[in-house]
C-alpha positions as CSV (number, residue, x, y, z in Angstrom):
1,M,3.6,-38.7,6.5
2,I,5.2,-36.2,8.6
3,D,8.8,-35.5,8.4
4,R,9.8,-36.4,12.1
5,R,13.5,-35.4,11.5
6,Y,12.4,-31.9,12.5
7,L,11.2,-33.1,16.0
8,L,14.3,-32.7,17.9
9,T,15.8,-30.5,15.6
10,G,13.0,-27.3,16.3
11,L,13.5,-26.3,12.1
12,A,10.5,-25.7,10.8
13,V,8.8,-27.7,8.0
14,T,9.4,-25.5,4.7
15,P,12.4,-24.7,3.3
16,L,11.2,-21.5,3.5
17,I,13.8,-19.8,6.0
18,G,16.2,-17.2,4.5
19,T,17.6,-13.7,4.2
20,S,16.7,-11.2,1.4
21,A,19.1,-9.2,-0.5
22,D,16.2,-6.5,-0.6
23,A,18.2,-3.1,0.7
24,W,14.3,-1.6,1.4
25,A,13.4,-3.7,3.9
26,S,15.9,-4.7,6.8
27,P,18.0,-7.0,6.6
28,G,16.8,-10.9,7.2
29,L,13.4,-10.0,6.1
30,Y,11.9,-13.4,6.3
31,T,12.1,-15.6,9.1
32,S,15.2,-17.5,10.5
33,T,14.5,-18.9,14.0
34,R,15.3,-22.7,15.2
35,G,12.5,-21.6,17.7
36,G,13.0,-24.1,21.4
37,H,16.2,-26.4,19.8
38,G,18.5,-27.0,21.8
39,G,16.4,-26.9,25.1
40,Q,14.6,-29.0,27.6
41,I,12.0,-31.8,26.9
42,L,8.2,-30.3,27.8
43,R,5.6,-32.9,28.1
44,V,1.8,-32.0,28.1
45,T,0.2,-35.0,29.5
46,N,-3.4,-33.9,29.7
47,L,-5.9,-31.7,28.1
48,N,-6.7,-29.4,30.9
49,P,-6.6,-25.7,30.0
50,S,-4.1,-25.0,32.6
51,G,-2.2,-26.4,35.5
52,E,0.6,-29.0,35.9
53,G,0.8,-31.3,33.0
54,S,-1.2,-28.6,30.5
55,L,-0.2,-26.8,26.9
56,K,-0.7,-23.5,29.1
57,A,2.0,-24.4,31.4
58,A,4.4,-25.4,29.4
59,L,4.1,-22.0,27.2
60,E,4.4,-20.1,30.2
61,A,7.5,-22.2,31.2
62,T,10.7,-20.5,30.7
63,G,13.9,-21.1,28.6
64,P,14.4,-22.8,25.4
65,R,12.0,-25.8,25.3
66,I,9.9,-28.2,23.0
67,I,6.9,-28.8,23.5
68,E,5.7,-32.6,22.8
69,F,2.0,-34.2,23.7
70,T,1.4,-37.5,25.6
71,V,-2.4,-36.9,24.8
72,G,-4.2,-36.3,21.8
73,G,-7.9,-34.5,21.8
74,V,-9.5,-31.2,22.7
75,I,-8.7,-28.5,24.9
76,D,-11.4,-26.4,26.2
77,L,-10.5,-22.8,26.5
78,D,-13.8,-22.1,27.8
79,K,-13.0,-18.3,26.4
80,A,-9.7,-17.3,27.1
81,S,-6.7,-17.2,25.2
82,L,-3.5,-19.0,25.2
83,D,-0.6,-16.3,25.5
84,I,3.2,-17.1,24.9
85,R,5.3,-14.7,26.4
86,E,8.5,-16.8,26.5
87,P,10.6,-16.9,23.6
88,F,12.8,-19.6,22.2
89,V,9.7,-22.4,21.9
90,T,8.7,-25.0,19.4
91,V,5.3,-26.7,19.6
92,A,5.3,-30.3,18.4
93,G,1.8,-30.9,17.5
94,E,3.1,-34.0,15.3
95,T,4.2,-35.7,18.4
96,A,0.2,-35.7,19.7
97,P,-1.7,-39.3,19.5
98,D,-4.3,-39.4,17.5
99,P,-6.8,-37.4,17.3
100,G,-3.9,-34.6,17.2
101,I,-4.2,-31.5,19.6
102,T,-7.4,-28.9,18.7
103,L,-8.1,-25.6,20.7
104,I,-11.5,-24.5,21.3
105,K,-13.9,-21.5,22.4
106,G,-10.9,-19.9,22.3
107,G,-7.6,-19.0,20.5
108,V,-3.2,-18.1,21.0
109,R,-1.7,-15.1,21.0
110,V,2.3,-15.3,20.5
111,A,3.9,-11.6,21.8
112,T,7.5,-13.1,21.9
113,Q,10.7,-14.1,19.5
114,D,12.0,-16.9,17.9
115,V,8.2,-19.3,17.9
116,I,7.5,-22.5,16.0
117,I,3.6,-24.0,16.1
118,R,3.2,-26.3,14.2
119,H,0.3,-29.5,13.5
120,I,-2.3,-27.9,16.0
121,A,-6.2,-27.0,15.1
122,V,-7.6,-24.0,16.8
123,R,-11.5,-23.3,16.3
124,P,-12.6,-20.6,18.4
125,G,-15.9,-21.1,17.7
126,S,-18.3,-18.2,19.2
127,A,-18.7,-20.5,22.2
128,G,-22.4,-20.2,22.9
129,M,-22.1,-16.4,23.4
130,A,-24.7,-14.1,21.4
131,K,-24.5,-12.1,18.1
132,G,-22.4,-8.7,19.0
133,S,-22.0,-10.0,22.7
134,G,-18.1,-8.9,22.4
135,F,-16.5,-11.9,22.1
136,E,-14.2,-11.5,19.7
137,P,-11.2,-14.8,19.8
138,D,-8.6,-14.9,17.1
139,G,-7.6,-18.1,16.0
140,L,-3.5,-17.1,16.2
141,S,-2.4,-13.6,16.2
142,I,1.0,-12.5,16.5
143,V,1.4,-9.1,18.4
144,G,4.4,-7.4,18.7
145,G,6.5,-10.9,17.9
146,H,9.3,-11.5,15.3
147,D,11.0,-15.0,13.9
148,V,7.5,-16.4,14.4
149,I,6.4,-20.1,12.2
150,I,3.3,-21.0,12.0
151,D,3.3,-24.4,9.7
152,H,0.9,-27.2,9.3
153,C,-1.7,-25.6,11.3
154,S,-5.8,-25.0,11.0
155,F,-7.6,-22.7,12.1
156,T,-11.6,-22.6,11.5
157,W,-14.6,-20.9,13.3
158,A,-12.6,-17.6,13.9
159,V,-14.6,-14.2,15.0
160,D,-11.5,-12.2,14.5
161,E,-9.1,-13.3,12.1
162,A,-8.3,-16.5,12.1
163,L,-4.3,-16.3,11.6
164,S,-2.6,-12.7,11.9
165,A,0.6,-10.6,12.6
166,S,0.0,-7.2,14.2
167,G,1.3,-4.9,16.7
168,P,2.0,-0.8,17.5
169,R,2.1,0.9,14.3
170,F,4.2,4.2,15.1
171,E,6.4,3.3,18.1
172,G,9.7,4.9,17.1
173,A,11.4,7.8,15.5
174,G,10.6,6.6,11.7
175,P,9.8,3.9,9.8
176,D,12.8,1.8,10.6
177,D,11.8,1.8,14.4
178,W,8.1,1.5,13.7
179,R,9.2,-2.1,11.6
180,R,11.7,-2.9,14.2
181,N,9.1,-2.8,17.1
182,T,6.4,-4.1,15.6
183,S,6.1,-8.1,14.2
184,H,8.6,-9.1,11.6
185,R,9.8,-11.9,9.9
186,I,6.8,-14.2,10.3
187,T,6.0,-17.2,8.1
188,F,2.4,-19.0,7.5
189,S,2.7,-22.1,5.7
190,H,0.9,-24.4,5.2
191,N,-2.0,-24.2,6.9
192,L,-5.7,-24.2,6.3
193,I,-7.8,-20.6,7.1
194,A,-11.4,-21.5,6.9
195,E,-14.9,-20.3,7.5
196,S,-14.3,-17.5,9.9
197,L,-18.0,-16.5,11.4
198,H,-19.2,-14.0,9.2
199,D,-22.7,-12.4,11.5
200,A,-21.4,-13.8,15.1
201,S,-20.6,-12.5,18.7
202,H,-18.3,-10.0,16.9
203,A,-18.9,-6.1,18.7
204,K,-19.0,-4.7,14.9
205,G,-21.6,-7.5,13.3
206,P,-20.6,-9.3,10.2
207,H,-16.8,-9.8,10.0
208,S,-15.6,-13.5,9.1
209,M,-11.5,-12.1,8.0
210,G,-8.8,-14.4,7.0
211,S,-5.4,-12.6,8.0
212,L,-4.5,-10.0,8.8
213,V,-0.7,-8.1,8.1
214,H,-1.1,-4.6,9.8
215,D,1.0,-1.2,9.2
216,N,4.3,-1.5,9.1
217,V,4.7,-5.5,9.6
218,T,7.6,-6.4,7.7
219,G,9.0,-9.7,6.1
220,V,5.8,-11.7,6.0
221,L,5.8,-14.9,4.3
222,I,2.4,-16.6,3.2
223,Y,2.7,-19.8,1.2
224,A,1.1,-22.8,0.4
225,N,-2.3,-22.1,2.5
226,L,-5.7,-23.0,1.9
227,Y,-7.9,-20.0,2.4
228,A,-11.5,-21.5,2.4
229,H,-15.0,-19.3,2.7
230,N,-13.9,-16.3,4.3
231,N,-15.1,-12.5,3.8
232,E,-12.7,-10.5,3.5
233,R,-8.9,-10.8,4.1
234,H,-6.2,-13.4,2.3
235,P,-4.8,-11.3,3.7
236,L,-5.2,-8.0,4.0
237,V,-2.0,-6.1,3.9
238,K,-1.9,-2.4,5.4
239,G,0.4,0.8,5.2
240,G,4.0,0.1,4.5
241,G,3.7,-3.7,5.2
242,Q,5.8,-5.6,3.1
243,C,4.1,-9.3,2.6
244,A,5.2,-12.4,0.0
245,V,2.1,-14.2,-1.0
246,I,2.5,-17.0,-3.2
247,N,1.8,-20.6,-3.9
248,N,-1.6,-20.2,-2.1
249,V,-5.4,-20.8,-2.9
250,F,-8.2,-18.9,-2.1
251,V,-11.3,-20.6,-2.4
252,N,-15.1,-19.0,-2.3
253,P,-13.4,-15.5,-1.1
254,G,-17.0,-12.7,-0.1
255,H,-16.4,-9.0,-0.3
256,T,-12.5,-9.2,-0.9
257,C,-9.4,-11.5,-1.2
258,V,-6.2,-10.4,-1.2
259,Q,-5.8,-6.9,-0.5
260,Y,-3.7,-3.5,0.1
261,T,-4.5,-0.3,1.6
262,L,-3.2,2.5,3.6
263,V,-5.8,4.3,5.7
264,E,-4.7,8.0,5.4
265,D,-6.4,9.3,8.3
266,Q,-4.8,6.4,10.6
267,W,-1.4,8.3,9.4
268,A,-2.2,11.5,10.5
269,G,0.9,13.6,10.3
270,R,3.4,11.0,9.1
271,V,5.1,10.8,5.9
272,I,3.5,7.9,4.2
273,E,5.5,5.0,2.7
274,S,5.0,2.6,0.3
275,G,4.0,-1.1,1.0
276,G,5.6,-4.1,-1.1
277,M,4.1,-7.3,-2.2
278,I,4.8,-10.4,-4.1
279,L,2.1,-12.2,-5.5
280,R,2.7,-15.2,-7.8
281,G,1.4,-18.7,-8.1
282,N,-2.1,-18.6,-6.8
283,V,-5.1,-19.7,-7.2
284,M,-8.4,-17.8,-7.0
285,R,-11.8,-19.9,-7.1
286,G,-15.2,-18.0,-6.9
287,G,-18.1,-19.3,-5.1
288,A,-21.3,-19.0,-4.1
289,D,-20.3,-16.0,-1.9
290,T,-18.3,-14.3,-4.1
291,R,-19.2,-10.8,-5.0
292,A,-19.3,-10.5,-8.9
293,G,-16.2,-8.6,-10.2
294,L,-13.9,-9.6,-7.1
295,A,-10.2,-9.2,-8.4
296,M,-7.5,-11.5,-6.7
297,L,-6.0,-8.5,-5.4
298,T,-7.8,-5.2,-4.4
299,F,-5.9,-1.9,-4.3
300,G,-6.5,1.3,-3.0
301,G,-6.7,4.4,-0.3
302,T,-3.4,6.2,-0.1
303,G,0.2,5.1,-0.5
304,D,2.2,3.1,-3.4
305,L,2.6,-0.6,-3.3
306,R,5.6,-2.3,-4.9
307,L,4.1,-5.1,-6.7
308,H,5.4,-8.1,-8.2
309,A,2.5,-9.7,-9.6
310,A,2.9,-13.1,-11.8
311,D,1.5,-16.6,-12.8
312,N,-1.4,-16.5,-10.7
313,I,-5.3,-17.8,-12.0
314,A,-8.2,-16.6,-10.9
315,T,-12.1,-17.4,-12.1
316,Y,-15.1,-17.4,-10.7
317,A,-17.6,-20.0,-10.2
318,D,-19.2,-20.3,-13.9
319,G,-15.9,-20.7,-15.1
320,Q,-15.1,-17.3,-16.4
321,S,-11.8,-15.9,-16.2
322,A,-11.6,-13.3,-13.2
323,P,-9.4,-9.9,-13.1
324,I,-5.6,-10.6,-10.9
325,I,-5.9,-7.0,-10.1
326,G,-8.5,-4.6,-9.6
327,Y,-9.1,-0.9,-7.8
328,Y,-11.2,0.6,-5.6
329,Q,-11.2,5.0,-5.1
330,A,-7.8,4.5,-7.4
331,R,-6.0,3.1,-10.4
332,S,-2.4,2.3,-11.4
333,D,-2.4,4.3,-14.5
334,G,-3.4,7.4,-12.2
335,H,-7.1,8.4,-14.1
336,D,-9.9,8.4,-11.5
337,T,-13.2,6.0,-11.0
338,G,-15.5,7.9,-13.1
339,D,-15.9,9.9,-10.1
340,T,-14.5,13.5,-8.7
341,Y,-11.7,11.1,-6.6
342,K,-8.2,11.7,-7.8
343,P,-5.9,9.0,-6.6
344,K,-3.8,9.3,-4.5
345,A,-2.2,5.2,-5.0
346,F,-0.1,3.7,-7.2
347,I,0.9,-0.1,-8.4
348,R,4.9,0.2,-8.5
349,S,5.8,-3.1,-11.1
350,V,9.0,-4.7,-9.7
351,P,11.2,-7.5,-9.8
352,K,10.3,-10.5,-8.1
353,E,14.2,-10.2,-6.7
354,M,12.9,-7.2,-4.8
355,F,10.9,-9.2,-2.2
356,W,12.0,-13.0,-3.0
357,P,12.6,-15.5,-0.3
358,Y,16.3,-16.9,-0.4
359,G,15.8,-20.7,-1.5
360,L,12.2,-20.9,-2.4
361,R,11.6,-22.7,-5.4
362,A,7.6,-21.8,-6.4
363,Q,5.1,-24.4,-7.9
364,P,3.3,-23.1,-11.0
365,A,0.2,-22.4,-10.4
366,E,-1.5,-24.8,-12.6
367,R,0.3,-27.5,-10.1
368,V,-0.8,-25.3,-7.3
369,E,-4.4,-26.8,-5.9
370,A,-2.8,-30.3,-6.0
371,F,0.1,-29.1,-3.6
372,V,-2.3,-27.1,-1.3
373,Y,-4.8,-29.7,-1.1
374,T,-2.3,-32.7,0.2
375,T,-0.3,-30.4,2.3
376,C,-2.0,-28.1,4.0
377,G,-4.1,-28.4,7.4
378,A,-2.7,-29.9,11.0
379,R,-3.1,-33.1,10.0
380,P,-2.5,-33.6,6.1
381,D,-2.5,-37.7,6.4
382,R,-5.0,-38.3,9.0
383,R,-7.3,-34.9,8.6
384,D,-10.2,-34.9,11.0
385,A,-13.9,-34.6,10.1
386,I,-13.4,-31.4,10.1
387,D,-10.8,-30.8,7.7
388,A,-11.9,-33.2,5.6
389,R,-14.8,-31.7,4.8
390,I,-13.6,-28.5,4.1
391,I,-10.9,-30.5,2.0
392,A,-13.7,-32.0,-0.2
393,Q,-16.0,-29.0,-0.7
394,A,-13.2,-26.4,-2.2
395,R,-12.4,-29.5,-4.6
396,A,-16.1,-29.8,-5.4
397,G,-16.5,-25.9,-5.8
398,T,-19.3,-26.3,-2.8
399,G,-19.0,-24.7,0.7
400,R,-20.4,-21.4,1.9
401,I,-19.6,-19.0,4.6
402,I,-21.1,-19.3,7.8
403,H,-21.8,-17.3,10.9
404,S,-22.1,-20.3,13.4
405,E,-19.8,-23.5,14.1
406,Q,-23.1,-25.6,14.4
407,E,-24.4,-24.8,11.1
408,V,-21.0,-27.5,10.2
409,G,-21.5,-29.9,13.1
410,G,-20.4,-28.3,16.2
411,Y,-17.4,-28.2,18.0
412,P,-15.5,-31.4,18.3
413,I,-16.5,-33.6,21.0
414,Q,-13.7,-33.5,24.0
415,T,-12.0,-35.8,25.2
416,R,-10.3,-36.4,29.0
417,A,-7.0,-38.4,28.7
């Protein structure tokens, strides 16, 4: 059952809020926020995409606020997205009556600070738009925001990323400013991130992405999530980014699973920064779409990665073991990959304390699948048919990367309060 003690306090349903002692990154490396705690209670009383009593109106209100729901059902965003620009807000989706709150045909964008969102489902889909037409909704994106917690939510059928943190890469005089001015101190916990659409309405063609942690985004904790049937980015951490990837399950990743890459030409004229990552207690289970030889973490590009990797399990669909770390363009021992390319990036092993979230007691990898399957998603104690199907397929080792929500039954039926 959902622990309703957190309803009025606005605190996150996670023990992972804390401060890192790592001197490399800014003090308070991981998320520390009370969201809208202490503010007014705003109630969503209808399923309209805008107007009085809507979720949009509550998000646009000013001042600290906790958003509760007197209705449950589907909110059709009609190819728009909800923008959160006013800080100090908690979206308490657990207050909605059955079947809970689901957003379709659009996504959510967070461009502010001190936000907690929990227990909602976001299912953008292609909304009937033609292949390659340029309709490219994320599930939820944090753009230049900080102190944000996304907990116990479900993200399916995104056309761009399902759940990401980004912002300006190089705003300011140097690395300290860059990190301060883009997204930082973000927690993604207990979410279901699945079936991002592959060859759908994205202008670039085939996509299907899980999570992007953009250049210089730091203090990102990705904990106890299920990523299922996405082609790439579980997550992709880009140059100078810092991310703790702990106790997640990756099912049927396609081309890449976790990845770290600094793209040199995107850093032209700037000193290359090292990235940082914890990869601990995760499980990867290959599936029908997983490419041969895929490792849990793929590393390459330019710039070093300070990495703590331990207690991870990775297998292919046939049960054979998969490597934990794989390389493209470069190898950690300084040798090239058999061609004329000379490596510009190396993995530097560090102890877990370098980036460890304060107070987190990780599960051993052998227990992680049962833990994640039980706790992930918008309503783990009473899942809707979509999440229940994805969990069942993940457990059974079935399911595929898809191109349209219509392949798996389409949008849930909208109801009106």
